[in-house]
Gaussian input, Z-matrix of N, CA and C with variables (Angstrom, degrees):
# hf/3-21g

backbone

0 1
 N
 C     1     B1
 C     2     B2     1     A1
 N     3     B3     2     A2     1     D1
 C     4     B4     3     A3     2     D2
 C     5     B5     4     A4     3     D3
 N     6     B6     5     A5     4     D4
 C     7     B7     6     A6     5     D5
 C     8     B8     7     A7     6     D6
 N     9     B9     8     A8     7     D7
 C    10    B10     9     A9     8     D8
 C    11    B11    10    A10     9     D9
 N    12    B12    11    A11    10    D10
 C    13    B13    12    A12    11    D11
 C    14    B14    13    A13    12    D12
 N    15    B15    14    A14    13    D13
 C    16    B16    15    A15    14    D14
 C    17    B17    16    A16    15    D15
 N    18    B18    17    A17    16    D16
 C    19    B19    18    A18    17    D17
 C    20    B20    19    A19    18    D18
 N    21    B21    20    A20    19    D19
 C    22    B22    21    A21    20    D20
 C    23    B23    22    A22    21    D21
 N    24    B24    23    A23    22    D22
 C    25    B25    24    A24    23    D23
 C    26    B26    25    A25    24    D24
 N    27    B27    26    A26    25    D25
 C    28    B28    27    A27    26    D26
 C    29    B29    28    A28    27    D27
 N    30    B30    29    A29    28    D28
 C    31    B31    30    A30    29    D29
 C    32    B32    31    A31    30    D30
 N    33    B33    32    A32    31    D31
 C    34    B34    33    A33    32    D32
 C    35    B35    34    A34    33    D33
 N    36    B36    35    A35    34    D34
 C    37    B37    36    A36    35    D35
 C    38    B38    37    A37    36    D36
 N    39    B39    38    A38    37    D37
 C    40    B40    39    A39    38    D38
 C    41    B41    40    A40    39    D39
 N    42    B42    41    A41    40    D40
 C    43    B43    42    A42    41    D41
 C    44    B44    43    A43    42    D42
 N    45    B45    44    A44    43    D43
 C    46    B46    45    A45    44    D44
 C    47    B47    46    A46    45    D45
 N    48    B48    47    A47    46    D46
 C    49    B49    48    A48    47    D47
 C    50    B50    49    A49    48    D48
 N    51    B51    50    A50    49    D49
 C    52    B52    51    A51    50    D50
 C    53    B53    52    A52    51    D51
 N    54    B54    53    A53    52    D52
 C    55    B55    54    A54    53    D53
 C    56    B56    55    A55    54    D54
 N    57    B57    56    A56    55    D55
 C    58    B58    57    A57    56    D56
 C    59    B59    58    A58    57    D57
 N    60    B60    59    A59    58    D58
 C    61    B61    60    A60    59    D59
 C    62    B62    61    A61    60    D60
 N    63    B63    62    A62    61    D61
 C    64    B64    63    A63    62    D62
 C    65    B65    64    A64    63    D63
 N    66    B66    65    A65    64    D64
 C    67    B67    66    A66    65    D65
 C    68    B68    67    A67    66    D66
 N    69    B69    68    A68    67    D67
 C    70    B70    69    A69    68    D68
 C    71    B71    70    A70    69    D69
 N    72    B72    71    A71    70    D70
 C    73    B73    72    A72    71    D71
 C    74    B74    73    A73    72    D72
 N    75    B75    74    A74    73    D73
 C    76    B76    75    A75    74    D74
 C    77    B77    76    A76    75    D75
 N    78    B78    77    A77    76    D76
 C    79    B79    78    A78    77    D77
 C    80    B80    79    A79    78    D78
 N    81    B81    80    A80    79    D79
 C    82    B82    81    A81    80    D80
 C    83    B83    82    A82    81    D81
 N    84    B84    83    A83    82    D82
 C    85    B85    84    A84    83    D83
 C    86    B86    85    A85    84    D84
 N    87    B87    86    A86    85    D85
 C    88    B88    87    A87    86    D86
 C    89    B89    88    A88    87    D87
 N    90    B90    89    A89    88    D88
 C    91    B91    90    A90    89    D89
 C    92    B92    91    A91    90    D90
 N    93    B93    92    A92    91    D91
 C    94    B94    93    A93    92    D92
 C    95    B95    94    A94    93    D93
 N    96    B96    95    A95    94    D94
 C    97    B97    96    A96    95    D95
 C    98    B98    97    A97    96    D96
 N    99    B99    98    A98    97    D97
 C   100   B100    99    A99    98    D98
 C   101   B101   100   A100    99    D99
 N   102   B102   101   A101   100   D100
 C   103   B103   102   A102   101   D101
 C   104   B104   103   A103   102   D102
 N   105   B105   104   A104   103   D103
 C   106   B106   105   A105   104   D104
 C   107   B107   106   A106   105   D105
 N   108   B108   107   A107   106   D106
 C   109   B109   108   A108   107   D107
 C   110   B110   109   A109   108   D108
 N   111   B111   110   A110   109   D109
 C   112   B112   111   A111   110   D110
 C   113   B113   112   A112   111   D111
 N   114   B114   113   A113   112   D112
 C   115   B115   114   A114   113   D113
 C   116   B116   115   A115   114   D114
 N   117   B117   116   A116   115   D115
 C   118   B118   117   A117   116   D116
 C   119   B119   118   A118   117   D117
 N   120   B120   119   A119   118   D118
 C   121   B121   120   A120   119   D119
 C   122   B122   121   A121   120   D120
 N   123   B123   122   A122   121   D121
 C   124   B124   123   A123   122   D122
 C   125   B125   124   A124   123   D123
 N   126   B126   125   A125   124   D124
 C   127   B127   126   A126   125   D125
 C   128   B128   127   A127   126   D126
 N   129   B129   128   A128   127   D127
 C   130   B130   129   A129   128   D128
 C   131   B131   130   A130   129   D129
 N   132   B132   131   A131   130   D130
 C   133   B133   132   A132   131   D131
 C   134   B134   133   A133   132   D132
 N   135   B135   134   A134   133   D133
 C   136   B136   135   A135   134   D134
 C   137   B137   136   A136   135   D135
 N   138   B138   137   A137   136   D136
 C   139   B139   138   A138   137   D137
 C   140   B140   139   A139   138   D138
 N   141   B141   140   A140   139   D139
 C   142   B142   141   A141   140   D140
 C   143   B143   142   A142   141   D141
 N   144   B144   143   A143   142   D142
 C   145   B145   144   A144   143   D143
 C   146   B146   145   A145   144   D144
 N   147   B147   146   A146   145   D145
 C   148   B148   147   A147   146   D146
 C   149   B149   148   A148   147   D147
 N   150   B150   149   A149   148   D148
 C   151   B151   150   A150   149   D149
 C   152   B152   151   A151   150   D150
 N   153   B153   152   A152   151   D151
 C   154   B154   153   A153   152   D152
 C   155   B155   154   A154   153   D153
 N   156   B156   155   A155   154   D154
 C   157   B157   156   A156   155   D155
 C   158   B158   157   A157   156   D156
 N   159   B159   158   A158   157   D157
 C   160   B160   159   A159   158   D158
 C   161   B161   160   A160   159   D159
 N   162   B162   161   A161   160   D160
 C   163   B163   162   A162   161   D161
 C   164   B164   163   A163   162   D162
 N   165   B165   164   A164   163   D163
 C   166   B166   165   A165   164   D164
 C   167   B167   166   A166   165   D165
 N   168   B168   167   A167   166   D166
 C   169   B169   168   A168   167   D167
 C   170   B170   169   A169   168   D168
 N   171   B171   170   A170   169   D169
 C   172   B172   171   A171   170   D170
 C   173   B173   172   A172   171   D171
 N   174   B174   173   A173   172   D172
 C   175   B175   174   A174   173   D173
 C   176   B176   175   A175   174   D174
 N   177   B177   176   A176   175   D175
 C   178   B178   177   A177   176   D176
 C   179   B179   178   A178   177   D177
 N   180   B180   179   A179   178   D178
 C   181   B181   180   A180   179   D179
 C   182   B182   181   A181   180   D180
 N   183   B183   182   A182   181   D181
 C   184   B184   183   A183   182   D182
 C   185   B185   184   A184   183   D183
 N   186   B186   185   A185   184   D184
 C   187   B187   186   A186   185   D185
 C   188   B188   187   A187   186   D186
 N   189   B189   188   A188   187   D187
 C   190   B190   189   A189   188   D188
 C   191   B191   190   A190   189   D189
 N   192   B192   191   A191   190   D190
 C   193   B193   192   A192   191   D191
 C   194   B194   193   A193   192   D192
 N   195   B195   194   A194   193   D193
 C   196   B196   195   A195   194   D194
 C   197   B197   196   A196   195   D195
 N   198   B198   197   A197   196   D196
 C   199   B199   198   A198   197   D197
 C   200   B200   199   A199   198   D198
 N   201   B201   200   A200   199   D199
 C   202   B202   201   A201   200   D200
 C   203   B203   202   A202   201   D201
 N   204   B204   203   A203   202   D202
 C   205   B205   204   A204   203   D203
 C   206   B206   205   A205   204   D204
 N   207   B207   206   A206   205   D205
 C   208   B208   207   A207   206   D206
 C   209   B209   208   A208   207   D207
 N   210   B210   209   A209   208   D208
 C   211   B211   210   A210   209   D209
 C   212   B212   211   A211   210   D210
 N   213   B213   212   A212   211   D211
 C   214   B214   213   A213   212   D212
 C   215   B215   214   A214   213   D213
 N   216   B216   215   A215   214   D214
 C   217   B217   216   A216   215   D215
 C   218   B218   217   A217   216   D216
 N   219   B219   218   A218   217   D217
 C   220   B220   219   A219   218   D218
 C   221   B221   220   A220   219   D219
 N   222   B222   221   A221   220   D220
 C   223   B223   222   A222   221   D221
 C   224   B224   223   A223   222   D222
 N   225   B225   224   A224   223   D223
 C   226   B226   225   A225   224   D224
 C   227   B227   226   A226   225   D225
 N   228   B228   227   A227   226   D226
 C   229   B229   228   A228   227   D227
 C   230   B230   229   A229   228   D228
 N   231   B231   230   A230   229   D229
 C   232   B232   231   A231   230   D230
 C   233   B233   232   A232   231   D231
 N   234   B234   233   A233   232   D232
 C   235   B235   234   A234   233   D233
 C   236   B236   235   A235   234   D234
 N   237   B237   236   A236   235   D235
 C   238   B238   237   A237   236   D236
 C   239   B239   238   A238   237   D237
 N   240   B240   239   A239   238   D238
 C   241   B241   240   A240   239   D239
 C   242   B242   241   A241   240   D240
 N   243   B243   242   A242   241   D241
 C   244   B244   243   A243   242   D242
 C   245   B245   244   A244   243   D243

   B1=1.4669
   B2=1.4936
   B3=1.3566
   B4=1.3776
   B5=1.5004
   B6=1.3132
   B7=1.4727
   B8=1.5154
   B9=1.3199
   B10=1.4515
   B11=1.5678
   B12=1.3488
   B13=1.4629
   B14=1.5095
   B15=1.3027
   B16=1.4664
   B17=1.5918
   B18=1.2819
   B19=1.4935
   B20=1.4513
   B21=1.3018
   B22=1.4948
   B23=1.4929
   B24=1.3185
   B25=1.4833
   B26=1.5269
   B27=1.3039
   B28=1.4600
   B29=1.5568
   B30=1.3505
   B31=1.4609
   B32=1.5288
   B33=1.3424
   B34=1.4715
   B35=1.5594
   B36=1.2987
   B37=1.4713
   B38=1.5374
   B39=1.3126
   B40=1.4580
   B41=1.5591
   B42=1.3299
   B43=1.4799
   B44=1.5197
   B45=1.3201
   B46=1.4840
   B47=1.5237
   B48=1.3356
   B49=1.4191
   B50=1.5024
   B51=1.3292
   B52=1.4795
   B53=1.5884
   B54=1.3114
   B55=1.4723
   B56=1.4809
   B57=1.3534
   B58=1.5007
   B59=1.5671
   B60=1.2727
   B61=1.5072
   B62=1.5000
   B63=1.2957
   B64=1.4996
   B65=1.5566
   B66=1.3218
   B67=1.5092
   B68=1.5039
   B69=1.3104
   B70=1.4730
   B71=1.5285
   B72=1.3289
   B73=1.4697
   B74=1.5748
   B75=1.2780
   B76=1.4250
   B77=1.5346
   B78=1.2923
   B79=1.4442
   B80=1.5170
   B81=1.3414
   B82=1.4414
   B83=1.5401
   B84=1.3538
   B85=1.3908
   B86=1.5409
   B87=1.3227
   B88=1.4971
   B89=1.4626
   B90=1.3538
   B91=1.4985
   B92=1.5008
   B93=1.3013
   B94=1.4310
   B95=1.4854
   B96=1.3670
   B97=1.4062
   B98=1.5579
   B99=1.2616
   B100=1.5200
   B101=1.5112
   B102=1.3106
   B103=1.4607
   B104=1.5211
   B105=1.3832
   B106=1.3946
   B107=1.5655
   B108=1.3238
   B109=1.4882
   B110=1.5120
   B111=1.3037
   B112=1.4848
   B113=1.5214
   B114=1.2500
   B115=1.4513
   B116=1.4945
   B117=1.3173
   B118=1.4596
   B119=1.5310
   B120=1.2761
   B121=1.4619
   B122=1.5397
   B123=1.2688
   B124=1.5019
   B125=1.4938
   B126=1.3363
   B127=1.4249
   B128=1.5332
   B129=1.3121
   B130=1.4453
   B131=1.5153
   B132=1.2772
   B133=1.4653
   B134=1.4838
   B135=1.2894
   B136=1.4908
   B137=1.4721
   B138=1.2988
   B139=1.5090
   B140=1.5348
   B141=1.2336
   B142=1.5351
   B143=1.4993
   B144=1.3404
   B145=1.4651
   B146=1.4858
   B147=1.3792
   B148=1.4898
   B149=1.5332
   B150=1.2792
   B151=1.4346
   B152=1.5114
   B153=1.3032
   B154=1.4700
   B155=1.4944
   B156=1.3537
   B157=1.4311
   B158=1.5445
   B159=1.2671
   B160=1.4962
   B161=1.4831
   B162=1.2801
   B163=1.4763
   B164=1.5857
   B165=1.2475
   B166=1.4404
   B167=1.5147
   B168=1.3143
   B169=1.4433
   B170=1.5229
   B171=1.3798
   B172=1.4419
   B173=1.5597
   B174=1.3721
   B175=1.4688
   B176=1.4785
   B177=1.2773
   B178=1.5563
   B179=1.5105
   B180=1.3403
   B181=1.4033
   B182=1.4997
   B183=1.2935
   B184=1.4798
   B185=1.4755
   B186=1.2995
   B187=1.4933
   B188=1.5289
   B189=1.3645
   B190=1.4807
   B191=1.5563
   B192=1.2488
   B193=1.4558
   B194=1.5160
   B195=1.3109
   B196=1.4864
   B197=1.5935
   B198=1.2773
   B199=1.4866
   B200=1.5322
   B201=1.3268
   B202=1.4912
   B203=1.5094
   B204=1.3154
   B205=1.4693
   B206=1.5431
   B207=1.3207
   B208=1.5143
   B209=1.4981
   B210=1.3013
   B211=1.4906
   B212=1.4884
   B213=1.3203
   B214=1.5146
   B215=1.5867
   B216=1.3032
   B217=1.4445
   B218=1.5259
   B219=1.3311
   B220=1.4077
   B221=1.5192
   B222=1.2813
   B223=1.5280
   B224=1.5372
   B225=1.3233
   B226=1.4549
   B227=1.5094
   B228=1.3566
   B229=1.4729
   B230=1.5829
   B231=1.3534
   B232=1.4610
   B233=1.5267
   B234=1.2593
   B235=1.4765
   B236=1.5823
   B237=1.2741
   B238=1.4153
   B239=1.5575
   B240=1.2747
   B241=1.4687
   B242=1.5680
   B243=1.3743
   B244=1.4886
   B245=1.5344
   A1=108.50
   A2=114.80
   A3=122.71
   A4=113.17
   A5=120.22
   A6=123.62
   A7=107.11
   A8=120.01
   A9=123.77
   A10=115.65
   A11=112.80
   A12=115.99
   A13=108.27
   A14=114.25
   A15=118.52
   A16=106.38
   A17=113.40
   A18=120.21
   A19=108.05
   A20=113.04
   A21=121.15
   A22=108.28
   A23=117.24
   A24=120.27
   A25=109.93
   A26=113.13
   A27=121.35
   A28=109.89
   A29=114.14
   A30=117.48
   A31=110.02
   A32=118.18
   A33=118.11
   A34=109.59
   A35=115.32
   A36=116.15
   A37=112.04
   A38=114.56
   A39=119.73
   A40=109.28
   A41=117.22
   A42=120.84
   A43=108.52
   A44=121.00
   A45=123.04
   A46=109.11
   A47=121.38
   A48=124.55
   A49=109.25
   A50=118.93
   A51=123.84
   A52=109.01
   A53=118.25
   A54=120.89
   A55=111.70
   A56=114.04
   A57=116.71
   A58=111.59
   A59=118.23
   A60=120.60
   A61=109.44
   A62=117.65
   A63=120.78
   A64=107.97
   A65=118.20
   A66=118.53
   A67=111.45
   A68=115.95
   A69=120.77
   A70=111.58
   A71=117.45
   A72=126.53
   A73=110.34
   A74=117.65
   A75=121.70
   A76=109.28
   A77=122.28
   A78=123.83
   A79=107.58
   A80=118.07
   A81=121.23
   A82=111.64
   A83=120.55
   A84=121.35
   A85=114.81
   A86=116.08
   A87=121.17
   A88=114.54
   A89=117.58
   A90=119.69
   A91=114.63
   A92=122.31
   A93=126.79
   A94=110.58
   A95=118.52
   A96=121.42
   A97=110.61
   A98=119.59
   A99=121.52
   A100=104.65
   A101=116.16
   A102=122.45
   A103=113.58
   A104=113.40
   A105=118.12
   A106=110.11
   A107=114.38
   A108=118.89
   A109=107.70
   A110=118.60
   A111=118.93
   A112=111.50
   A113=117.52
   A114=123.84
   A115=109.04
   A116=117.93
   A117=121.52
   A118=111.32
   A119=115.79
   A120=123.39
   A121=110.28
   A122=116.48
   A123=118.93
   A124=106.17
   A125=115.93
   A126=123.96
   A127=107.67
   A128=115.70
   A129=119.53
   A130=112.20
   A131=119.46
   A132=122.21
   A133=112.55
   A134=118.98
   A135=126.94
   A136=112.19
   A137=116.83
   A138=119.64
   A139=108.74
   A140=113.48
   A141=116.88
   A142=107.53
   A143=113.58
   A144=119.75
   A145=108.14
   A146=114.59
   A147=119.09
   A148=110.17
   A149=115.87
   A150=120.69
   A151=106.08
   A152=115.97
   A153=121.93
   A154=109.34
   A155=114.99
   A156=120.52
   A157=108.18
   A158=115.93
   A159=120.38
   A160=110.21
   A161=113.86
   A162=120.91
   A163=108.39
   A164=116.53
   A165=120.08
   A166=108.31
   A167=115.18
   A168=121.44
   A169=107.47
   A170=114.59
   A171=121.59
   A172=103.51
   A173=112.63
   A174=120.67
   A175=108.48
   A176=116.07
   A177=120.79
   A178=109.48
   A179=118.00
   A180=122.21
   A181=109.13
   A182=118.83
   A183=120.77
   A184=113.65
   A185=118.40
   A186=121.25
   A187=110.93
   A188=111.94
   A189=119.72
   A190=107.99
   A191=120.62
   A192=121.79
   A193=110.09
   A194=116.61
   A195=119.81
   A196=111.90
   A197=116.28
   A198=118.05
   A199=111.21
   A200=114.65
   A201=119.85
   A202=113.16
   A203=115.59
   A204=119.37
   A205=110.77
   A206=116.66
   A207=122.07
   A208=108.26
   A209=116.13
   A210=122.24
   A211=111.09
   A212=115.74
   A213=120.84
   A214=107.42
   A215=119.47
   A216=120.06
   A217=113.51
   A218=117.09
   A219=119.00
   A220=112.31
   A221=115.31
   A222=119.23
   A223=109.36
   A224=118.80
   A225=122.65
   A226=111.88
   A227=118.76
   A228=119.32
   A229=108.35
   A230=115.15
   A231=121.64
   A232=111.40
   A233=118.76
   A234=122.25
   A235=103.05
   A236=117.40
   A237=118.80
   A238=115.11
   A239=115.85
   A240=120.51
   A241=110.00
   A242=109.50
   A243=116.64
   A244=110.47
   D1=129.68
   D2=-176.74
   D3=-92.72
   D4=136.36
   D5=179.71
   D6=-88.94
   D7=103.42
   D8=-178.73
   D9=-97.40
   D10=9.91
   D11=179.73
   D12=-67.38
   D13=132.69
   D14=179.64
   D15=-104.08
   D16=112.62
   D17=179.20
   D18=-97.22
   D19=139.16
   D20=177.75
   D21=-79.72
   D22=132.96
   D23=179.70
   D24=-64.24
   D25=156.16
   D26=-178.22
   D27=-62.02
   D28=-35.63
   D29=-177.53
   D30=-68.73
   D31=-40.40
   D32=-178.04
   D33=-70.38
   D34=-39.46
   D35=179.50
   D36=-67.57
   D37=-35.86
   D38=178.18
   D39=-63.99
   D40=-41.91
   D41=-179.02
   D42=-66.27
   D43=-39.88
   D44=176.49
   D45=-63.72
   D46=-37.87
   D47=178.93
   D48=-66.23
   D49=-45.92
   D50=178.54
   D51=-60.35
   D52=-39.04
   D53=177.77
   D54=-63.47
   D55=-45.02
   D56=178.38
   D57=-66.68
   D58=-36.37
   D59=177.08
   D60=-64.98
   D61=-41.25
   D62=179.88
   D63=-64.13
   D64=-40.34
   D65=178.54
   D66=-65.70
   D67=-27.72
   D68=178.80
   D69=-85.73
   D70=12.41
   D71=177.09
   D72=62.98
   D73=37.03
   D74=174.48
   D75=-93.47
   D76=122.75
   D77=177.10
   D78=-76.30
   D79=110.96
   D80=-172.62
   D81=-65.51
   D82=-33.48
   D83=-179.62
   D84=-73.16
   D85=-26.95
   D86=-178.24
   D87=-96.51
   D88=-36.51
   D89=-166.55
   D90=-120.46
   D91=13.34
   D92=177.34
   D93=-124.70
   D94=120.78
   D95=-173.86
   D96=-128.30
   D97=140.91
   D98=175.83
   D99=-84.96
   D100=124.89
   D101=176.48
   D102=-89.68
   D103=-39.81
   D104=-172.40
   D105=-157.45
   D106=136.90
   D107=173.86
   D108=-117.64
   D109=138.82
   D110=-177.99
   D111=-147.17
   D112=156.02
   D113=177.09
   D114=-146.55
   D115=154.67
   D116=174.50
   D117=-151.92
   D118=149.84
   D119=176.26
   D120=-98.05
   D121=122.16
   D122=179.50
   D123=-107.27
   D124=116.80
   D125=179.17
   D126=-84.72
   D127=128.37
   D128=173.64
   D129=-121.96
   D130=125.08
   D131=176.91
   D132=-67.43
   D133=127.08
   D134=179.37
   D135=70.42
   D136=13.74
   D137=177.46
   D138=-136.06
   D139=171.65
   D140=178.17
   D141=-75.05
   D142=138.12
   D143=173.92
   D144=-62.91
   D145=152.22
   D146=176.64
   D147=-124.16
   D148=142.69
   D149=174.67
   D150=-111.51
   D151=120.60
   D152=178.17
   D153=-104.84
   D154=154.79
   D155=-179.02
   D156=-148.22
   D157=158.48
   D158=-178.92
   D159=-160.65
   D160=165.32
   D161=176.12
   D162=-140.45
   D163=149.05
   D164=172.50
   D165=-117.13
   D166=137.75
   D167=-174.45
   D168=-122.52
   D169=151.10
   D170=168.88
   D171=-115.55
   D172=131.19
   D173=178.07
   D174=-116.88
   D175=129.16
   D176=178.49
   D177=-98.38
   D178=121.12
   D179=175.48
   D180=-121.95
   D181=146.43
   D182=-170.94
   D183=-104.28
   D184=-4.86
   D185=176.82
   D186=-153.07
   D187=163.84
   D188=-175.16
   D189=-65.16
   D190=-36.63
   D191=-176.66
   D192=-62.56
   D193=-42.23
   D194=177.51
   D195=-68.48
   D196=-37.53
   D197=173.62
   D198=-58.11
   D199=-48.43
   D200=175.83
   D201=-53.57
   D202=-45.89
   D203=179.84
   D204=-63.50
   D205=-40.08
   D206=177.98
   D207=-60.16
   D208=-53.77
   D209=-177.73
   D210=-55.25
   D211=-50.55
   D212=-176.48
   D213=-65.89
   D214=-41.64
   D215=-179.57
   D216=-66.17
   D217=-37.70
   D218=177.70
   D219=-74.23
   D220=-33.99
   D221=174.42
   D222=-62.24
   D223=-41.28
   D224=-177.09
   D225=-62.82
   D226=-27.72
   D227=-178.99
   D228=-104.17
   D229=14.39
   D230=171.51
   D231=69.52
   D232=34.80
   D233=169.56
   D234=-96.65
   D235=112.99
   D236=-175.12
   D237=-114.24
   D238=-12.83
   D239=-176.60
   D240=-91.62
   D241=70.29
   D242=-176.24
   D243=-123.67

């Protein structure tokens, strides 16, 4: 059985997130911080091994309107773990 799922790379998803944060008027250099970077190797019997990676970010927003824009923007690009 072939795994045809197309997963988006972390770099592409990260760039989409940065684009949405910029649209929400978040200064990436001042208000976006990496909290944690992780990776893991998933061994699969009779399949190709997979290496997963992830990052956790902290975003500082100063008002409710900006928070709403951030949530909507991340929802639009299907980032739901916020």
